[in-house]
C-alpha positions in Angstrom: 34.9 -3.3 -4.8 33.9 0.2 -6.0 30.2 0.1 -5.0 29.8 3.8 -6.0 30.7 2.8 -9.6 28.3 -0.2 -9.4 25.4 1.9 -8.2 26.1 4.5 -11.0 26.2 1.8 -13.6 23.0 0.1 -12.4 21.1 3.4 -12.2 22.2 4.3 -15.8 21.3 0.8 -17.0 17.7 1.2 -15.7 17.3 4.4 -17.7 18.6 2.7 -20.8 17.5 -0.9 -20.3 18.1 -2.4 -23.7 20.5 -4.8 -25.4 21.9 -2.1 -27.6 22.9 0.0 -24.6 24.4 -2.9 -22.8 26.3 -3.9 -25.9 27.8 -0.4 -26.1 28.8 -0.6 -22.4 29.7 -4.3 -22.3 33.3 -3.5 -21.3 32.2 -1.5 -18.3 29.7 -4.2 -17.2 32.3 -6.9 -17.5 34.8 -5.0 -15.4 32.2 -4.4 -12.7 31.1 -8.0 -12.8 34.7 -9.2 -12.4 35.3 -6.9 -9.5 32.1 -8.2 -7.9 33.3 -11.8 -8.3 36.6 -11.0 -6.7 34.8 -9.3 -3.8 32.6 -12.4 -3.5 35.7 -14.6 -3.4 36.9 -12.6 -0.4 33.5 -13.1 1.4 33.7 -16.8 0.5 37.0 -17.1 2.3 35.8 -15.0 5.3 32.7 -17.1 5.8 34.6 -20.4 5.5 36.6 -19.2 8.5 33.3 -18.4 10.4 31.4 -21.6 9.7 32.9 -25.2 10.0 30.2 -26.5 7.7 30.5 -23.8 5.1 30.2 -25.0 1.5 32.9 -23.3 -0.6 31.2 -21.1 -3.3 33.6 -19.2 -5.6 32.2 -15.9 -6.9 31.8 -17.2 -10.4 29.6 -20.0 -9.1 27.6 -17.8 -6.8 26.9 -14.8 -8.9 23.5 -14.6 -10.7 22.8 -13.6 -14.3 21.9 -9.9 -14.8 19.5 -10.9 -17.6 15.9 -11.3 -16.7 14.2 -14.5 -17.8 11.9 -13.0 -20.5 10.5 -16.4 -21.5 8.6 -16.7 -18.2 8.4 -13.0 -17.4 8.0 -11.2 -20.8 6.9 -8.0 -19.2 10.1 -7.5 -17.2 12.9 -5.3 -18.5 15.8 -7.0 -20.3 18.2 -6.5 -17.4 17.9 -6.7 -13.6 18.5 -3.6 -11.5 20.9 -5.4 -9.2 23.9 -7.7 -8.8 23.0 -10.7 -6.8 24.7 -13.9 -5.6 24.3 -16.9 -3.3 27.1 -18.1 -1.1 27.4 -21.3 1.1 25.5 -22.8 -1.9 25.4 -26.5 -1.2 22.9 -28.3 -3.5 19.3 -28.0 -2.4 20.3 -26.1 0.7 19.3 -22.8 2.3 22.1 -20.5 1.0 23.1 -17.0 2.0 22.0 -14.4 -0.5 23.4 -10.9 -1.2 21.7 -8.4 -3.5 23.1 -4.9 -4.2 20.8 -2.9 -6.3 19.0 0.3 -7.3 15.7 -0.4 -5.5 17.0 -2.5 -2.6 20.1 -3.9 -1.0 19.6 -7.0 1.1 21.2 -9.9 2.9 18.9 -12.9 3.0 18.8 -16.6 3.5 16.5 -19.7 3.8 14.2 -21.4 1.4 12.0 -19.4 -1.0 9.1 -21.6 -2.2 11.0 -24.9 -2.1 9.8 -28.0 -4.0 7.1 -30.2 -2.4 9.6 -32.7 -1.0 11.7 -30.2 0.9 8.6 -28.3 2.0 7.1 -31.4 3.4 10.4 -32.2 5.2 10.5 -28.7 6.7 7.0 -29.1 8.0 7.8 -32.5 9.5 10.8 -30.9 11.2 8.7 -28.2 12.6 6.1 -30.8 13.7 8.9 -32.7 15.5 10.8 -29.8 17.0 9.1 -26.4 16.2 10.1 -25.1 19.6 13.8 -24.9 18.5 12.9 -22.9 15.4 10.7 -20.5 17.4 13.5 -20.0 19.9 15.8 -19.0 17.1 13.5 -16.6 15.3 12.2 -15.0 18.6 15.7 -14.3 19.9 15.9 -10.5 20.4 19.1 -10.1 18.3 17.5 -12.1 15.5 14.3 -10.0 15.7 16.4 -6.8 15.6 18.1 -7.8 12.3 15.3 -9.7 10.5 12.0 -9.0 12.2 9.7 -11.8 11.3 10.0 -14.5 8.6 9.9 -13.2 5.0 6.3 -12.4 4.2 5.1 -14.6 1.4 1.9 -16.4 0.4 0.6 -18.7 3.1 -1.9 -21.5 3.2 -5.4 -20.5 4.4 -5.9 -23.8 6.1 -3.5 -26.4 7.7 -1.4 -28.3 5.3 -2.3 -31.9 4.6 -1.6 -34.1 7.5 -1.7 -31.3 10.1 -4.5 -29.9 12.2 -5.6 -26.3 12.5 -5.0 -26.5 16.2 -1.4 -27.6 15.8 0.8 -25.5 18.3 3.0 -24.4 15.3 0.3 -23.9 12.8 1.5 -20.3 12.1 4.8 -21.7 10.8 3.3 -24.8 9.1 1.2 -22.6 6.8 4.3 -21.0 5.3 5.3 -21.8 1.7 8.7 -20.0 2.2 11.0 -20.1 5.1 13.4 -17.2 4.7 14.6 -14.0 6.4 15.7 -10.7 5.0 17.9 -7.9 6.3 17.5 -4.7 4.4 20.5 -2.4 3.9 20.7 1.3 3.3 22.9 2.4 0.4 25.0 4.2 2.9 25.8 1.0 4.7 27.0 -0.7 1.5 29.4 2.2 0.9 30.9 2.2 4.4 34.5 0.8 4.7 33.3 -1.8 7.3 30.5 -3.2 5.1 32.1 -6.7 5.3 31.8 -6.6 9.1 28.1 -5.9 8.8 27.8 -8.9 6.5 29.7 -11.0 9.0 27.3 -10.0 11.8 24.2 -10.8 9.7 25.7 -14.1 8.5 26.4 -15.3 12.0 23.0 -14.3 13.4 21.3 -16.1 10.5 23.4 -19.2 10.7 21.4 -21.2 13.4 18.2 -20.5 11.4 19.8 -21.8 8.2 21.3 -24.8 10.0 17.9 -25.7 11.4 16.3 -25.5 7.9 19.0 -27.6 6.3 18.8 -30.3 9.0 14.9 -30.4 8.7 15.0 -30.4 4.9 17.0 -33.6 4.7 15.7 -35.7 7.5 
């Protein structure tokens, strides 16, 4: 995958963010998209070898649309400033997300604002065995790669059915359970970028396994 070409295209797209411009450069976009899909297919095979429970996710299935949803976000530009994809994408599970873009490049995973049923299950899982989750996210190597959980809106008070003096109240108030590892552009351009992805994937795996187990109790 020629990430230099991808960054150049995305930068130029943001300066000319219109359907007319995209239509004139559709051939270039499709070539980059296809190359990204092939690259994702390689990651898909790599991760299947790392994780016995990996859910096969071909690049065409994992890649996200580049169009913004203007029906719900009419003030956004027509096109996104990144290529993104989810891998290990079993239905209703915490997948592994990759985003390569102009403003940020990230490796992420978990649940971002899941539906009420999954959120309740996650909280019940934490109520039952929050010590395991805390041990995972407080591991020094995990902290080094991800810091704390992704900062999102939290409840002011304890969720229904839990007390404010619950030993894991700090976790129970979360509406999202996700982590993010930010990447510098230089890291994406390095020849060993896939090795970095492998390291982040493996460090995140116990966290995602915990969430998936809790989500479907």
